[in-house]
VMD Tcl script that builds the backbone (N, CA, C; Angstrom):
set m [mol new atoms 249]
animate dup $m
set s [atomselect $m all]
$s set {name element resname resid chain x y z} {
  {N N MET 1 A 244.543 -75.290 180.045}
  {CA C MET 1 A 245.687 -75.839 179.653}
  {C C MET 1 A 246.051 -77.175 179.253}
  {N N ASP 2 A 244.843 -77.466 178.462}
  {CA C ASP 2 A 244.869 -78.889 178.075}
  {C C ASP 2 A 244.630 -78.927 176.445}
  {N N SER 3 A 244.675 -77.825 175.817}
  {CA C SER 3 A 244.550 -78.006 174.541}
  {C C SER 3 A 245.539 -76.797 173.809}
  {N N CYS 4 A 246.048 -77.103 172.607}
  {CA C CYS 4 A 247.167 -76.142 171.995}
  {C C CYS 4 A 246.557 -74.680 171.782}
  {N N TYR 5 A 247.306 -73.914 172.126}
  {CA C TYR 5 A 246.875 -72.337 172.180}
  {C C TYR 5 A 246.634 -72.193 170.546}
  {N N PHE 6 A 247.423 -72.613 169.481}
  {CA C PHE 6 A 247.459 -72.255 168.317}
  {C C PHE 6 A 246.425 -73.171 167.371}
  {N N CYS 7 A 246.438 -74.313 167.520}
  {CA C CYS 7 A 245.562 -75.382 166.748}
  {C C CYS 7 A 244.473 -76.060 167.514}
  {N N GLY 8 A 244.421 -76.071 168.685}
  {CA C GLY 8 A 243.398 -76.698 169.513}
  {C C GLY 8 A 243.474 -78.033 169.775}
  {N N ARG 9 A 244.623 -78.912 169.304}
  {CA C ARG 9 A 244.897 -80.226 169.500}
  {C C ARG 9 A 245.057 -80.465 171.064}
  {N N THR 10 A 244.668 -81.631 171.426}
  {CA C THR 10 A 244.746 -82.161 172.970}
  {C C THR 10 A 245.520 -82.935 173.089}
  {N N ASP 11 A 246.437 -83.534 172.140}
  {CA C ASP 11 A 247.167 -84.583 172.406}
  {C C ASP 11 A 248.745 -84.002 172.447}
  {N N TRP 12 A 249.854 -84.660 173.043}
  {CA C TRP 12 A 251.180 -84.295 173.045}
  {C C TRP 12 A 251.283 -82.869 173.322}
  {N N ILE 13 A 250.610 -82.397 174.591}
  {CA C ILE 13 A 250.619 -81.089 174.919}
  {C C ILE 13 A 252.048 -80.831 175.886}
  {N N GLU 14 A 252.703 -79.685 175.352}
  {CA C GLU 14 A 253.787 -79.206 176.081}
  {C C GLU 14 A 253.574 -77.826 176.469}
  {N N TYR 15 A 254.280 -77.469 177.505}
  {CA C TYR 15 A 254.162 -75.935 178.250}
  {C C TYR 15 A 255.285 -75.244 177.768}
  {N N HIS 16 A 254.838 -74.016 177.151}
  {CA C HIS 16 A 255.995 -73.140 176.534}
  {C C HIS 16 A 256.000 -71.839 177.313}
  {N N HIS 17 A 257.223 -71.549 177.813}
  {CA C HIS 17 A 257.384 -70.142 178.466}
  {C C HIS 17 A 257.411 -69.332 177.472}
  {N N VAL 18 A 256.770 -68.263 177.498}
  {CA C VAL 18 A 256.579 -67.240 176.387}
  {C C VAL 18 A 257.914 -66.491 176.357}
  {N N PHE 19 A 258.642 -65.969 177.447}
  {CA C PHE 19 A 260.009 -65.422 177.687}
  {C C PHE 19 A 260.880 -66.566 178.007}
  {N N GLY 20 A 261.742 -66.862 177.259}
  {CA C GLY 20 A 262.490 -68.019 177.690}
  {C C GLY 20 A 264.036 -67.545 177.906}
  {N N GLY 21 A 264.899 -68.380 178.177}
  {CA C GLY 21 A 266.515 -68.000 178.476}
  {C C GLY 21 A 266.448 -67.265 179.825}
  {N N ALA 22 A 266.968 -66.077 179.826}
  {CA C ALA 22 A 267.190 -65.379 181.158}
  {C C ALA 22 A 265.757 -65.093 181.812}
  {N N ASN 23 A 264.627 -64.986 181.152}
  {CA C ASN 23 A 263.492 -64.514 181.529}
  {C C ASN 23 A 262.410 -65.618 181.755}
  {N N ARG 24 A 262.963 -67.048 181.607}
  {CA C ARG 24 A 262.202 -68.055 181.891}
  {C C ARG 24 A 261.247 -67.969 183.239}
  {N N LYS 25 A 262.346 -67.660 184.303}
  {CA C LYS 25 A 261.792 -67.688 185.519}
  {C C LYS 25 A 260.671 -66.545 186.044}
  {N N LYS 26 A 260.928 -65.579 185.200}
  {CA C LYS 26 A 259.835 -64.236 185.014}
  {C C LYS 26 A 258.433 -64.863 184.377}
  {N N SER 27 A 258.605 -65.645 183.116}
  {CA C SER 27 A 257.412 -66.156 182.716}
  {C C SER 27 A 256.725 -66.817 183.656}
  {N N THR 28 A 257.433 -67.649 184.420}
  {CA C THR 28 A 256.674 -68.456 185.295}
  {C C THR 28 A 255.926 -67.458 186.269}
  {N N LYS 29 A 256.809 -66.770 186.894}
  {CA C LYS 29 A 256.265 -65.609 188.020}
  {C C LYS 29 A 255.080 -64.897 187.555}
  {N N TYR 30 A 254.955 -64.601 186.119}
  {CA C TYR 30 A 253.840 -63.949 185.636}
  {C C TYR 30 A 252.908 -64.757 185.115}
  {N N GLY 31 A 253.047 -65.803 184.926}
  {CA C GLY 31 A 252.009 -66.859 184.260}
  {C C GLY 31 A 251.988 -66.677 182.806}
  {N N PHE 32 A 253.133 -66.674 182.256}
  {CA C PHE 32 A 253.207 -66.499 180.655}
  {C C PHE 32 A 253.789 -67.690 180.242}
  {N N ILE 33 A 253.004 -68.948 180.453}
  {CA C ILE 33 A 253.142 -70.118 180.170}
  {C C ILE 33 A 251.972 -70.584 179.226}
  {N N VAL 34 A 252.247 -71.065 177.920}
  {CA C VAL 34 A 251.029 -71.462 177.416}
  {C C VAL 34 A 250.929 -72.964 176.841}
  {N N PRO 35 A 249.957 -73.621 176.751}
  {CA C PRO 35 A 249.885 -74.903 176.331}
  {C C PRO 35 A 250.023 -74.936 174.712}
  {N N LEU 36 A 251.016 -75.898 174.088}
  {CA C LEU 36 A 251.145 -76.129 172.889}
  {C C LEU 36 A 251.344 -77.431 172.398}
  {N N CYS 37 A 250.764 -77.840 171.394}
  {CA C CYS 37 A 250.935 -79.313 171.061}
  {C C CYS 37 A 252.519 -79.281 170.590}
  {N N HIS 38 A 252.956 -80.603 170.499}
  {CA C HIS 38 A 254.407 -80.747 170.098}
  {C C HIS 38 A 254.715 -80.182 168.826}
  {N N TRP 39 A 253.717 -80.168 167.787}
  {CA C TRP 39 A 254.037 -79.593 166.483}
  {C C TRP 39 A 254.007 -78.236 166.482}
  {N N CYS 40 A 253.047 -77.421 167.392}
  {CA C CYS 40 A 253.039 -75.985 167.323}
  {C C CYS 40 A 254.372 -75.540 168.294}
  {N N HIS 41 A 255.071 -76.279 168.917}
  {CA C HIS 41 A 255.829 -76.116 170.063}
  {C C HIS 41 A 257.390 -76.153 169.367}
  {N N ASN 42 A 257.626 -77.347 169.223}
  {CA C ASN 42 A 259.155 -77.774 168.904}
  {C C ASN 42 A 259.399 -78.314 167.337}
  {N N GLU 43 A 258.431 -78.332 166.382}
  {CA C GLU 43 A 258.533 -78.813 165.206}
  {C C GLU 43 A 258.643 -77.632 163.977}
  {N N PRO 44 A 259.167 -77.787 162.776}
  {CA C PRO 44 A 259.337 -76.773 161.948}
  {C C PRO 44 A 257.831 -75.840 161.791}
  {N N GLY 45 A 257.998 -74.602 162.005}
  {CA C GLY 45 A 256.751 -73.922 162.024}
  {C C GLY 45 A 256.282 -73.589 163.229}
  {N N GLY 46 A 256.620 -74.358 164.483}
  {CA C GLY 46 A 256.553 -74.096 165.825}
  {C C GLY 46 A 257.033 -72.729 166.340}
  {N N VAL 47 A 256.582 -72.415 167.489}
  {CA C VAL 47 A 257.281 -71.191 167.962}
  {C C VAL 47 A 258.668 -71.218 168.195}
  {N N HIS 48 A 259.510 -72.377 168.355}
  {CA C HIS 48 A 260.861 -72.312 168.490}
  {C C HIS 48 A 261.537 -72.376 167.065}
  {N N HIS 49 A 260.760 -72.283 165.979}
  {CA C HIS 49 A 261.269 -72.141 164.743}
  {C C HIS 49 A 260.669 -71.006 163.920}
  {N N ASN 50 A 259.672 -70.162 164.590}
  {CA C ASN 50 A 258.860 -69.591 163.748}
  {C C ASN 50 A 258.846 -68.170 164.387}
  {N N ARG 51 A 259.565 -67.020 164.097}
  {CA C ARG 51 A 259.619 -65.848 164.746}
  {C C ARG 51 A 258.273 -65.215 164.861}
  {N N GLU 52 A 257.370 -65.154 163.895}
  {CA C GLU 52 A 256.152 -64.623 163.889}
  {C C GLU 52 A 255.186 -65.230 165.000}
  {N N LYS 53 A 255.302 -66.537 165.051}
  {CA C LYS 53 A 254.347 -67.317 166.229}
  {C C LYS 53 A 254.963 -66.780 167.415}
  {N N SER 54 A 256.213 -66.817 167.667}
  {CA C SER 54 A 256.849 -66.277 169.065}
  {C C SER 54 A 256.328 -64.983 169.339}
  {N N LEU 55 A 256.439 -64.065 168.254}
  {CA C LEU 55 A 256.084 -62.561 168.655}
  {C C LEU 55 A 254.534 -62.527 169.036}
  {N N ILE 56 A 253.830 -63.404 168.402}
  {CA C ILE 56 A 252.329 -63.316 168.667}
  {C C ILE 56 A 252.215 -63.553 170.242}
  {N N LEU 57 A 252.925 -64.428 170.739}
  {CA C LEU 57 A 252.557 -64.979 172.165}
  {C C LEU 57 A 253.298 -63.925 173.142}
  {N N LYS 58 A 254.331 -63.134 172.539}
  {CA C LYS 58 A 254.947 -62.102 173.288}
  {C C LYS 58 A 254.126 -60.868 173.520}
  {N N ARG 59 A 253.634 -60.548 172.355}
  {CA C ARG 59 A 252.722 -59.250 172.323}
  {C C ARG 59 A 251.674 -59.615 173.206}
  {N N GLU 60 A 250.841 -60.743 173.163}
  {CA C GLU 60 A 249.780 -61.168 173.797}
  {C C GLU 60 A 250.060 -60.974 175.469}
  {N N ALA 61 A 251.199 -61.556 175.871}
  {CA C ALA 61 A 251.760 -61.424 177.148}
  {C C ALA 61 A 252.106 -60.108 177.604}
  {N N GLN 62 A 252.555 -59.408 176.805}
  {CA C GLN 62 A 253.035 -57.920 177.301}
  {C C GLN 62 A 251.342 -57.064 177.313}
  {N N ARG 63 A 250.500 -57.470 176.298}
  {CA C ARG 63 A 249.239 -56.614 176.721}
  {C C ARG 63 A 248.724 -57.172 177.844}
  {N N LYS 64 A 248.652 -58.291 178.222}
  {CA C LYS 64 A 248.057 -58.968 179.578}
  {C C LYS 64 A 248.752 -58.314 180.762}
  {N N PHE 65 A 250.132 -58.086 180.663}
  {CA C PHE 65 A 250.951 -57.438 181.503}
  {C C PHE 65 A 250.658 -55.983 181.738}
  {N N GLU 66 A 250.271 -55.369 180.649}
  {CA C GLU 66 A 250.201 -53.903 180.670}
  {C C GLU 66 A 248.642 -53.485 181.345}
  {N N GLU 67 A 247.754 -54.591 181.346}
  {CA C GLU 67 A 246.462 -54.445 181.940}
  {C C GLU 67 A 246.566 -53.869 183.476}
  {N N THR 68 A 247.693 -54.293 184.170}
  {CA C THR 68 A 248.157 -53.895 185.449}
  {C C THR 68 A 249.191 -53.423 185.760}
  {N N HIS 69 A 250.052 -53.207 184.681}
  {CA C HIS 69 A 251.376 -52.594 184.956}
  {C C HIS 69 A 251.635 -51.536 183.799}
  {N N SER 70 A 252.678 -50.833 183.919}
  {CA C SER 70 A 252.853 -49.823 182.838}
  {C C SER 70 A 253.964 -50.421 181.748}
  {N N ARG 71 A 254.015 -49.807 180.632}
  {CA C ARG 71 A 255.011 -50.455 179.678}
  {C C ARG 71 A 256.338 -50.183 180.053}
  {N N ASP 72 A 256.777 -49.115 180.734}
  {CA C ASP 72 A 258.035 -49.029 181.161}
  {C C ASP 72 A 258.348 -50.082 182.334}
  {N N GLU 73 A 257.371 -50.634 183.203}
  {CA C GLU 73 A 257.750 -51.770 183.945}
  {C C GLU 73 A 257.905 -53.039 183.221}
  {N N PHE 74 A 257.301 -53.100 182.124}
  {CA C PHE 74 A 257.419 -54.350 181.323}
  {C C PHE 74 A 258.792 -54.223 180.796}
  {N N ARG 75 A 259.245 -53.159 180.236}
  {CA C ARG 75 A 260.580 -53.121 179.686}
  {C C ARG 75 A 261.537 -53.399 180.815}
  {N N ARG 76 A 261.378 -52.710 182.019}
  {CA C ARG 76 A 262.283 -53.038 183.081}
  {C C ARG 76 A 262.400 -54.649 183.517}
  {N N VAL 77 A 261.201 -55.214 183.385}
  {CA C VAL 77 A 261.096 -56.720 183.843}
  {C C VAL 77 A 261.730 -57.466 182.705}
  {N N PHE 78 A 261.260 -57.273 181.588}
  {CA C PHE 78 A 261.520 -58.161 180.394}
  {C C PHE 78 A 262.587 -57.604 179.402}
  {N N GLY 79 A 263.155 -56.339 179.457}
  {CA C GLY 79 A 264.168 -55.981 178.818}
  {C C GLY 79 A 263.905 -55.220 177.698}
  {N N LYS 80 A 262.622 -55.477 177.105}
  {CA C LYS 80 A 262.250 -54.742 175.781}
  {C C LYS 80 A 260.880 -54.777 175.555}
  {N N SER 81 A 260.358 -53.853 174.829}
  {CA C SER 81 A 258.869 -53.911 174.675}
  {C C SER 81 A 258.600 -54.580 173.093}
  {N N TYR 82 A 257.577 -55.532 173.244}
  {CA C TYR 82 A 257.249 -56.156 171.729}
  {C C TYR 82 A 256.146 -55.697 171.101}
  {N N LEU 83 A 255.739 -54.449 171.708}
  {CA C LEU 83 A 254.516 -53.841 171.050}
  {C C LEU 83 A 254.989 -52.372 170.317}
}
mol reanalyze $m
mol bondsrecalc $m
mol representation Tube
mol addrep $m
């Protein structure tokens, strides 16, 4: 949790909840928090401004969830499927 998930930088690390808003607490509960450098997090091109990067994280989190739960359960918890 000390290097950026996307670029590997180790400075100015921020923690991103993969599912934000109403699902932020659920991200915490299921461990869907990833380290991102400030640039990959909040700057243009970062996950808060780049839908494709955000979807990459959501899809990977869903795959991880589905290792031990069903897709239907993922939909019930997070509201929709990203796969």
